[in-house]
VOGU-3710 file (C-alpha; in Angstrom, 3 decimals, decimal comma):
1> msklkalvid> -6,736/-35,283/-3,092  -8,912/-32,818/-2,414  -9,233/-29,641/-4,083  -7,251/-27,031/-3,840  -8,049/-23,817/-1,911  -7,643/-20,034/-2,406  -8,582/-16,857/-0,802  -8,621/-13,499/-2,265  -8,328/-9,960/-0,912  -8,903/-7,551/-2,554
11> eeaefrdvar> -11,514/-4,167/-2,362  -11,569/-3,883/-6,386  -14,059/-6,155/-7,731  -12,214/-6,295/-11,351  -8,813/-8,101/-9,485  -10,807/-10,134/-7,894  -12,184/-11,748/-10,669  -8,968/-11,383/-12,825  -7,779/-13,611/-9,976  -10,412/-16,321/-9,694
21> mmlepagfev> -9,724/-16,346/-13,606  -6,138/-17,331/-12,909  -7,182/-19,755/-9,982  -9,762/-22,010/-11,299  -8,006/-23,170/-14,069  -4,937/-24,191/-12,291  -7,427/-25,703/-10,315  -8,259/-23,764/-7,528  -11,816/-23,367/-5,210  -11,725/-19,628/-5,109
31> elvsagfkgl> -13,322/-17,291/-2,674  -13,226/-13,951/-3,417  -13,523/-11,031/-0,430  -13,250/-7,495/0,036  -12,063/-6,615/3,380  -9,040/-7,919/4,935  -10,549/-8,322/9,047  -13,639/-10,621/6,439  -10,964/-12,871/4,995  -9,493/-13,220/8,377
41> eharqqrfdl> -12,580/-14,642/9,408  -13,320/-16,500/6,541  -9,422/-17,310/7,221  -11,079/-18,833/11,000  -13,571/-21,148/9,532  -12,001/-23,232/6,998  -8,148/-23,820/6,234  -7,022/-22,375/3,066  -3,700/-23,656/0,391  -3,418/-19,837/-0,664
51> vccsnnlldi> -4,213/-16,697/0,240  -3,913/-13,598/-1,881  -4,036/-10,540/-0,110  -3,930/-6,790/-1,778  -0,850/-4,119/-0,206  -3,670/-1,313/-0,445  -6,938/-2,694/2,621  -7,903/0,140/4,074  -9,178/-1,497/6,827  -5,835/-3,106/7,717
61> aasdfcgqlr> -2,585/-3,087/6,847  -1,266/-5,899/4,485  1,333/-6,477/7,721  -1,027/-6,492/10,209  -3,279/-8,789/8,120  -0,193/-11,503/7,432  0,921/-11,258/11,714  -3,122/-11,804/12,544  -3,299/-14,932/9,711  0,059/-16,155/10,390
71> aingydfvsv> -1,661/-16,550/14,408  -4,902/-18,252/13,043  -4,175/-22,267/14,068  -2,587/-24,334/10,603  -2,036/-20,854/9,009  2,062/-21,707/9,882  2,949/-22,735/6,201  0,078/-20,985/4,056  1,417/-19,727/1,141  0,344/-15,972/1,768
81> liltdvddsk> 1,312/-13,911/-1,460  0,937/-9,527/-1,163  -0,199/-8,433/-3,581  0,274/-4,248/-5,140  -0,054/-1,997/-7,735  3,129/0,616/-6,269  7,006/-0,157/-6,082  7,130/0,340/-1,684  10,490/-1,717/0,099  9,453/-0,247/2,438
91> ilkqallaga> 5,624/-1,830/2,912  7,172/-5,109/1,446  9,803/-5,277/3,785  7,431/-5,387/6,647  5,002/-7,864/5,172  7,635/-10,162/4,135  8,896/-9,359/7,825  5,286/-10,111/9,072  4,941/-13,580/7,743  4,214/-12,386/3,620
101> tdtfskndlr> 5,483/-15,895/1,369  6,418/-13,499/-1,731  5,077/-10,509/-3,081  4,003/-9,761/-6,952  2,672/-7,030/-8,725  -0,686/-6,051/-10,073  1,043/-4,597/-12,857  2,499/-7,694/-14,420  0,966/-10,885/-13,433  2,699/-13,592/-15,311
111> elqtyverys> 5,719/-14,145/-12,331  2,100/-14,421/-10,395  0,257/-16,903/-13,187  3,321/-19,051/-13,085  3,841/-19,100/-9,315  0,354/-20,497/-8,326  0,710/-22,875/-11,531  3,665/-24,395/-10,212  2,253/-24,237/-6,839  -1,206/-26,370/-8,440
121> hreghqlqgr> 1,004/-28,985/-9,748  3,737/-28,750/-6,638  0,872/-29,768/-4,259  -1,273/-31,393/-6,784  1,294/-33,720/-8,146  1,433/-37,433/-6,006  5,009/-38,775/-5,537  5,864/-41,771/-7,027  9,531/-43,674/-5,205  10,418/-45,636/-3,202
131> vlfiedsrvl> 11,798/-44,570/0,531  13,931/-46,732/3,322  13,156/-45,171/6,566  15,224/-45,835/9,693  13,751/-44,605/13,048  13,847/-46,038/16,417  11,392/-44,357/17,916  8,324/-45,791/17,195  5,220/-43,138/17,897  7,614/-41,089/15,456
141> qtiildlltd> 8,055/-43,342/13,088  4,529/-44,300/12,685  3,840/-39,833/12,598  6,336/-39,824/9,178  5,134/-43,257/7,811  1,898/-41,608/7,549  3,233/-38,621/5,690  5,607/-40,334/3,721  2,679/-42,486/2,953  -0,017/-39,582/1,610
151> mgldvdayth> 2,121/-38,425/-0,462  2,616/-41,485/-2,436  6,056/-43,058/-1,533  6,176/-46,602/-1,166  7,993/-46,740/1,967  9,783/-49,341/4,083  10,924/-48,462/7,597  13,214/-50,247/10,032  13,741/-49,559/13,853  17,932/-50,741/13,141
161> aedawdafrd> 19,994/-49,723/10,863  21,085/-53,245/10,033  17,531/-54,770/8,728  17,607/-51,457/6,251  21,191/-51,922/5,335  20,364/-55,699/4,193  16,899/-54,096/3,112  19,192/-51,115/0,669  21,193/-54,163/-0,792  18,742/-55,958/-2,470
171> gdydlvltdi> 16,430/-52,750/-3,565  16,303/-50,034/-5,388  15,489/-46,511/-3,614  15,268/-42,800/-4,381  15,979/-41,531/-0,501  17,158/-42,627/2,413  15,879/-40,758/5,883  17,250/-41,904/8,490  18,271/-41,093/12,387  21,843/-40,939/13,610
181> llegvmsgit> 21,415/-42,220/16,645  19,881/-45,887/16,265  19,427/-48,648/19,016  20,983/-51,523/18,029  25,303/-52,194/16,934  25,053/-50,101/13,751  24,214/-45,897/13,682  22,465/-43,913/11,210  26,332/-42,973/11,010  27,747/-45,861/9,684
191> lvrkirrmqg> 24,707/-46,526/8,077  25,359/-43,557/6,068  29,023/-44,266/5,315  28,293/-47,670/3,806  25,898/-46,628/1,493  28,093/-43,976/0,056  30,650/-46,789/-0,338  28,864/-48,381/-2,331  29,350/-47,811/-6,492  27,627/-46,805/-9,141
201> evgnvpiiat> 24,512/-45,103/-9,276  23,152/-46,923/-6,569  25,525/-45,223/-3,782  24,892/-42,048/-5,036  20,762/-41,983/-4,004  19,922/-38,713/-1,009  20,014/-39,179/2,113  18,199/-36,977/4,674  19,376/-37,314/8,400  17,781/-36,687/11,270
211> sgfdnksrki> 18,492/-35,709/15,159  17,581/-34,900/18,253  21,204/-33,110/18,923  21,035/-30,309/16,489  25,443/-30,564/17,066  27,158/-27,898/14,605  30,446/-29,912/14,641  27,815/-33,019/14,158  26,302/-31,733/11,210  29,808/-30,822/9,472
221> elfhlgvndf> 31,030/-34,199/9,744  27,761/-35,850/8,508  28,129/-33,922/5,265  31,855/-34,990/4,836  30,447/-37,941/5,111  27,707/-37,742/1,711  24,507/-36,866/4,238  22,711/-34,308/1,208  20,146/-32,730/4,344  19,807/-32,530/7,915
231> iskpivreel> 17,126/-32,006/10,236  16,901/-31,039/13,700  13,930/-32,541/15,520  11,137/-32,216/16,835  10,755/-32,281/13,042  8,033/-30,366/11,485  5,909/-32,264/8,999  5,814/-29,049/6,190  9,668/-29,169/6,378  9,836/-32,560/5,687
241> rqrvinhvts> 7,671/-32,707/3,109  9,854/-29,817/1,223  12,662/-31,536/1,716  11,759/-34,839/1,155  9,756/-33,472/-2,347  12,997/-31,604/-3,581  15,624/-34,467/-2,394  13,669/-37,161/-4,286  12,759/-35,278/-7,186  15,730/-33,678/-8,288
251> yqrlrelkaq> 17,002/-37,287/-7,712  14,128/-38,978/-10,168  15,203/-35,989/-12,899  18,834/-37,179/-12,017  18,372/-40,760/-13,092  15,974/-40,037/-16,408  18,979/-37,591/-17,991  21,611/-40,101/-17,191  19,119/-43,133/-19,012  18,300/-40,545/-21,610
261> qqslyslaml> 21,727/-39,787/-21,537  22,900/-43,309/-22,261  19,823/-44,002/-24,442  21,753/-41,509/-27,010  25,048/-42,727/-26,179  23,402/-46,167/-27,586  22,008/-44,764/-30,013  25,794/-43,013/-31,713  27,606/-46,440/-30,531  25,673/-49,257/-30,925
271> deltqlfnrh> 24,723/-50,432/-34,540  20,729/-50,823/-34,165  20,575/-54,187/-36,260  23,149/-55,906/-34,866  23,818/-54,499/-31,302  27,682/-54,885/-31,900  29,659/-51,499/-32,358  29,304/-49,085/-34,816  32,108/-47,441/-36,991  31,783/-44,688/-35,247
281> alrefsgkyf> 32,632/-46,142/-31,784  35,455/-48,156/-33,350  37,314/-44,904/-33,651  36,210/-42,985/-30,503  37,694/-46,112/-28,385  40,756/-48,158/-31,033  43,133/-45,688/-29,205  43,319/-46,924/-26,173  43,639/-50,094/-27,798  47,051/-49,077/-30,015
291> seayrfnrpl> 48,169/-46,445/-27,404  49,002/-49,398/-25,057  49,581/-51,439/-27,846  52,591/-49,201/-28,438  53,561/-48,718/-24,962  53,925/-52,193/-23,287  55,579/-52,883/-26,762  52,597/-55,487/-27,873  50,520/-56,939/-30,902  47,305/-55,904/-31,876
301> tmavldidhf> 45,012/-57,626/-34,394  42,568/-56,804/-36,544  39,927/-59,635/-38,545  37,458/-58,243/-41,235  35,231/-60,914/-41,504  32,919/-60,733/-44,541  29,626/-62,777/-44,476  29,682/-64,858/-48,434  27,213/-64,471/-51,298  25,015/-62,014/-49,198
311> kkinetlgye> 23,871/-60,235/-51,941  22,679/-63,547/-53,023  20,781/-63,671/-49,729  19,093/-60,469/-50,043  18,466/-60,849/-53,218  16,717/-64,625/-53,682  15,242/-64,518/-50,273  14,237/-61,045/-49,183  16,125/-58,129/-47,194  14,193/-59,339/-44,250
321> kgdsvlaelg> 16,022/-62,186/-43,924  19,444/-60,628/-44,880  18,452/-57,838/-42,194  17,835/-61,876/-39,886  20,984/-63,100/-40,736  23,254/-59,943/-39,722  20,998/-59,783/-36,166  22,024/-63,614/-34,891  25,216/-63,506/-36,422  26,321/-60,461/-34,432
331> awlkrfvrdv> 24,970/-61,751/-31,204  26,689/-64,345/-31,625  30,162/-63,316/-33,173  29,940/-61,103/-30,085  29,244/-63,954/-27,518  32,513/-65,644/-29,603  34,969/-62,967/-28,827  37,525/-62,022/-25,105  35,785/-59,327/-22,939  39,087/-57,415/-23,848
341> dmvarwsgee> 38,409/-57,441/-27,303  36,262/-55,393/-29,736  33,710/-56,598/-32,316  31,771/-53,897/-34,726  30,165/-53,502/-37,211  32,288/-51,796/-40,274  29,127/-51,726/-43,010  27,091/-53,160/-44,432  27,419/-57,458/-44,904  31,004/-56,815/-42,820
351> fvflladcgq> 32,221/-57,114/-39,368  36,147/-56,196/-37,820  37,282/-56,965/-34,637  40,269/-55,653/-32,862  41,936/-58,285/-30,393  44,283/-57,198/-27,907  47,503/-58,283/-26,560  47,207/-60,696/-29,498  49,749/-62,032/-32,066  49,144/-62,947/-35,745
361> eeaqalmgrl> 49,435/-67,202/-34,865  46,462/-66,774/-32,420  44,658/-64,658/-34,363  44,848/-66,936/-37,049  43,427/-70,159/-34,533  40,725/-68,221/-32,951  39,692/-67,227/-36,396  40,787/-71,106/-37,712  38,365/-71,947/-34,178  35,376/-69,114/-35,710
371> lgrlelftpa> 34,996/-70,567/-39,191  34,608/-74,187/-37,376  32,126/-73,168/-35,279  30,471/-71,157/-37,137  29,820/-74,506/-39,422  26,991/-76,109/-36,495  25,696/-72,067/-36,270  22,684/-71,330/-38,851  21,798/-67,470/-38,300  18,093/-66,788/-39,321
381> glnvtvsigi> 18,097/-70,474/-40,784  20,958/-70,925/-43,039  24,216/-72,097/-43,688  26,274/-68,973/-43,922  30,578/-68,520/-44,681  32,392/-66,216/-44,328  36,346/-64,922/-45,893  38,242/-63,194/-42,886  41,725/-60,864/-43,271  43,647/-60,444/-40,713
391> atthgddkqh> 46,920/-57,889/-40,168  49,139/-57,161/-37,241  51,369/-54,732/-35,504  53,639/-55,204/-33,544  54,791/-52,605/-30,423  58,178/-52,135/-31,851  55,488/-50,431/-34,908  54,329/-47,430/-34,194  53,292/-46,143/-37,697  49,918/-47,832/-37,861
401> tlnslfdlad> 46,139/-46,356/-37,249  43,008/-47,269/-37,107  42,820/-46,790/-41,408  45,791/-48,174/-42,174  45,517/-52,008/-40,487  41,784/-51,633/-42,108  43,639/-52,087/-44,970  46,101/-54,170/-44,217  43,325/-56,591/-42,999  40,298/-55,537/-45,541
411> samyqakmag> 43,473/-56,579/-48,290  43,889/-59,918/-47,056  40,328/-60,525/-46,534  39,465/-60,088/-50,745  42,768/-62,783/-51,254  40,625/-64,475/-49,119  37,649/-64,427/-51,707  39,821/-65,199/-54,357  41,214/-67,548/-52,624  37,806/-69,018/-53,116
421> rnciktygyv> 35,616/-67,959/-49,840  35,454/-69,757/-46,444  38,766/-69,101/-45,616  41,631/-66,835/-43,850  44,117/-65,018/-45,152  46,807/-63,000/-43,603  47,794/-60,250/-44,742  52,336/-60,360/-46,194  51,404/-64,441/-45,807  51,122/-66,955/-48,284
431> dsvesdssd> 49,865/-69,744/-46,425  46,063/-69,549/-44,785  44,013/-71,139/-42,102  41,288/-72,646/-43,779  37,902/-74,891/-42,924  37,163/-78,201/-44,186  34,445/-76,871/-45,647  33,898/-75,511/-49,053  32,045/-73,072/-51,178
//
């Protein structure tokens, strides 16, 4: 992108120097003049992106300057700033009505500095993103396609909504720009409706609708359907450009924020080593398991699993080897349970299962299969055994909480340790289900 150009018109040489020192570090190529008519002459000879004009020029009023500048070809949408050292609302209002973009006080240039820096960032920043563009006028499509690609965007352009819909389902877009009346069976309205019916983030992509029929009731209906913006034809390039910038950047920032929130959620809820839920997550989600068990009179079982002789692994083979055992076993345990169950790392080498709608006998059978399959699994290349304790609450027994049920299952797990390890004990019962493998 070519360098931005700024024109400063002020009779005071000192202020012109101040303006230069403000604009040049922001990336502007600056031209300074002392009179209004001379500034208009410069504007006719070359196009400036930003014009800063003093309100105290002797040769022309600020409002007249703005009016004449706007009449010059190419200055319809250029930013024109009026700088003043007096607070005269009438003069400033006249300047704004004549076409000034904004007004700033010379007595406090911090606001002007902020405006200049943001303007430079906005105009100099190339967008990155993907746009789905639907327009059945080949001429208009070419014009808008050139505009979007010049902005740095990747564009998939179509003339029919049917093709665009197929592309949307397979793509990841930051914006949809569509005409409402299109050739073919599917209209732009139908496309909007289909997109908004999609689940998840993909259905929330910003949509700008365009139409040559500026009908108020149709526009209201489009907003009801979920359109974010509407532009009437003929389309003004600069208007479309700014609206695209606003929607793409806002959507991308929202997605970044959600990704950060998800990352923070993962940090708070997942054990970093095993990628299982952690104790905090177990406390957070267990309430639903208990409430559903009590509400529908269903059994709920907790199983506490502890790796046998894990301290010896750390002491003889090193903590890095021990961490590898935990990481691989954690991934294996996650695949072993049902989707409705929850498995978490409680602490150290201890893991907890919450088994929904699972009675004592079913839990014993499930953990028995786990012991049997564990004989064939060698996390980090080691043969490991585990001791498991089980405790079950029934739907009509509403006294238990996560902590009380854990205490029972943990007590049963220590019974399994005392019984020689590599076995299962159920709280309150002498019988156990054991693997054929001995410690």
